[in-house]
VOBATI-110575 format. One line per field, with one value per residue (C-alpha): residue in one letter; x, y, z. Coordinates in steps of 0.001 Angstrom, whole numbers, m for minus. Last residue first. Example, Ala and Ser with C-alpha at 12.3 -4.5 7.8 and 13.67 -1.06 7.14 Angstrom:
<pts>
rest = c(s, a)
xx = c(13670, 12300)
yy = c(m1060, m4500)
zz = c(7140, 7800)
</pts>
This chain:
<pts>
rest = c(x, x, x, x, x, x, x, x, x, x, x, x, x, x, x, x, x, x, x, x, x, x, x, x, x, x, x, x, x, x, x, x, x, x, x, x, x, x, x, x, x, x, x, x, x, x, x, x, x, x, x, x, x, x, x, x, x, x, x, x, x, x, x, x, x, x, x, x, x, x, x, x, x, x, x, x, x, x, x, x, x, x, x, x, x, x, x, x, x, x, x, x, x, x, x, x, x, x, x, x, x, x, x, x, x, x, x, x, x, x, x, x, x, x, x, x, x, x, x, x, x, x, x, x, x, x, x, x, x, x, x, x, x, x, x, x, x, x, x, x, x, x, x, x, x, x, x, x, x, x, x, x, x, x, x, x, x, x, x, x, x, x, x, x, x, x, x, x, x, x, x, x, x, x, x, x, x, x, x, x, x, x, x, x, x, x, x, x, x, x, x, x, x, x, x, x, x, x, x, x, x, x, x, x, x, x, x, x, x)
xx = c(6605, 4422, 4130, 2386, 3646, 1802, m789, m282, 1786, m1809, m2645, m5675, m9359, m10452, m13608, m17118, m17666, m15816, m16783, m15033, m17462, m20320, m23342, m23108, m20014, m19815, m21802, m24647, m27660, m26156, m23071, m23056, m22979, m23572, m23018, m20023, m21199, m19526, m21895, m24638, m22304, m21954, m25776, m26363, m24451, m21351, m18473, m19363, m20719, m18512, m15322, m15662, m16569, m13031, m11832, m14925, m13290, m9575, m9889, m11751, m8790, m5936, m3433, m3733, m5638, m3448, m4567, m8000, m7260, m5123, m7494, m10294, m7927, m7230, m10904, m11861, m13632, m17069, m17837, m15203, m16633, m15312, m11504, m10752, m9479, m11633, m14240, m12125, m11235, m15279, m15989, m14228, m15471, m19362, m17676, m15407, m18630, m21068, m18712, m17814, m21870, m22461, m25509, m26660, m22812, m23003, m26119, m24959, m21494, m23512, m25361, m22936, m21298, m24896, m24538, m21506, m24231, m26361, m23834, m23182, m21266, m19732, m16844, m15171, m13143, m12463, m11111, m11580, m15719, m15452, m15155, m17043, m20452, m19088, m19318, m22619, m24110, m22676, m24308, m27470, m27240, m25837, m27894, m31157, m29497, m32430, m31375, m33208, m32627, m34303, m33687, m36853, m37920, m33822, m32392, m32481, m31258, m28851, m26681, m26742, m28839, m30207, m28144, m29041, m31292, m30122, m31847, m29679, m31966, m31005, m32376, m34885, m37896, m38510, m41589, m43149, m40885, m41838, m39630, m39952, m37531, m34074, m33841, m31037, m31687, m29735, m26973, m26520, m24438, m27833, m30026, m31231, m34879, m37082, m37681, m40992, m41819, m42692, m45419, m44787, m44254, m40906, m38355, m35761, m34080, m30834, m30552, m27050, m26608)
yy = c(m121238, m118992, m122233, m122045, m122955, m126878, m126724, m129421, m126575, m124238, m127250, m128802, m128283, m131190, m133303, m134201, m130002, m130717, m126891, m126609, m128894, m127979, m129356, m127541, m128536, m131846, m134214, m133247, m135343, m139465, m138625, m136687, m139645, m139076, m136130, m137735, m135794, m138249, m139451, m139061, m141777, m143910, m144213, m143749, m147245, m148455, m147295, m150324, m153212, m152448, m152082, m153945, m157567, m157524, m157506, m160457, m162830, m161774, m162672, m165483, m166970, m166189, m163210, m161471, m163750, m161973, m158550, m159955, m160642, m157673, m154962, m157089, m156947, m153599, m152851, m154909, m158296, m158760, m159178, m161365, m163932, m166242, m166815, m164013, m166614, m168936, m166253, m165217, m168873, m169087, m166429, m167738, m171371, m170080, m167970, m170340, m173186, m170587, m169948, m173552, m173744, m171052, m169293, m168219, m168262, m165227, m163622, m163981, m161946, m158707, m158835, m158960, m156031, m154438, m154129, m152490, m149296, m149909, m150039, m146049, m144854, m141480, m143540, m144871, m148012, m149972, m153227, m153685, m151943, m154582, m157569, m156286, m156004, m159380, m160895, m159246, m160981, m164659, m163598, m162718, m166385, m167119, m168172, m165913, m163052, m160329, m156761, m154282, m150726, m148375, m143971, m143962, m142311, m141668, m138408, m136570, m139885, m140421, m137025, m138070, m135847, m139605, m141832, m144594, m147468, m151323, m154682, m157800, m160295, m164397, m167295, m165379, m164415, m160467, m160021, m159701, m156936, m154513, m152829, m149861, m148550, m146232, m143855, m141589, m137980, m136162, m134800, m131123, m130050, m129076, m130695, m134346, m135285, m137015, m140699, m141799, m140804, m144522, m144451, m144944, m147894, m148223, m150920, m149044, m151467, m151118, m149181, m149498, m147052)
zz = c(m16005, m13213, m10873, m7716, m4230, m3199, m735, 2158, 3855, 4178, 6327, 5704, 6814, 8831, 6680, 7054, 6153, 3038, 1534, m1857, m4386, m1602, m4510, m7519, m8192, m5975, m8830, m10819, m8176, m9820, m9578, m5133, m3196, 963, 2380, 5142, 8120, 10693, 12642, 9607, 7339, 9983, 10204, 6142, 6023, 4148, 7021, 9569, 7711, 4729, 6709, 8983, 6833, 5918, 10326, 11294, 8323, 9092, 13032, 12169, 9546, 11224, 11130, 13995, 17313, 19119, 18566, 20156, 22720, 24066, 23278, 24905, 27567, 27219, 27560, 30251, 29455, 29554, 26909, 26223, 28536, 30116, 30911, 28349, 25687, 26864, 25329, 22174, 21419, 21951, 19333, 16821, 17281, 16384, 13585, 11798, 11827, 10521, 7749, 6990, 7068, 4396, 3798, 7309, 8149, 5279, 6822, 10687, 9684, 8000, 11455, 13910, 11433, 11623, 15377, 15347, 13746, 16493, 19166, 18960, 16402, 18151, 20152, 17272, 17344, 14476, 15539, 19161, 17939, 16104, 18346, 20537, 17895, 17512, 21161, 21188, 17956, 20099, 23006, 21024, 18861, 15310, 12542, 12222, 13597, 14282, 14970, 17335, 17587, 20688, 19771, 17300, 14456, 14182, 13469, 15858, 18293, 15455, 15762, 19940, 22121, 23806, 23618, 20928, 21994, 22541, 20922, 19191, 18986, 18487, 16447, 14964, 15375, 15210, 13925, 17140, 17922, 15641, 12693, 12106, 8801, 9264, 6351, 7159, 7167, 4245, 5062, 3890, 1044, m1450, 157, m101, 234, 3691, 3532, 5607, 9033, 9696, 12667, 16109, 18056, 17819, 16867, 14726, 11904, 10292, 7217, 4442, 1666)
</pts>
């Protein structure tokens, strides 16, 4: 599972073991601000009263970018939220998208050039700043880019960055992998608390031969 650094002055609380059928407390390691010295730093807070606020050791989060700037990272976060909008997911999860794209840009100059050019195109289309544009305008701009390499790069990374991490699991109520813990037979096989109950019409009629 993916984790995100949390800026805090508290001591790490450590890992918690997973109970049967319950969503585990995410392991969100602490990271002091003085250790974040990249080219850009994305920071924010997790809303009080949310699922993650009760699980995280701090409501303050921080993500370090090594190649992209803070403004570029923020723009990519906004684009990711337009592509895959989830009101329940905090910006901390979308920051993982920017971090992962930054990691690719750090090892591939072509990707770095593509991302920077794509972000610049978003800003131009918004008439200045994509992050400050209205929701309708943001959607129109992204739709107009569909099919372009930049669009494909960001959209493709969203699949892993936004959903394969412990914060998203906690928000959606997904208990995580079970095979290494004995399988779902002993861990709520019929519970499916993280999915809505299917309608009766979805079940086939019994067959008696």
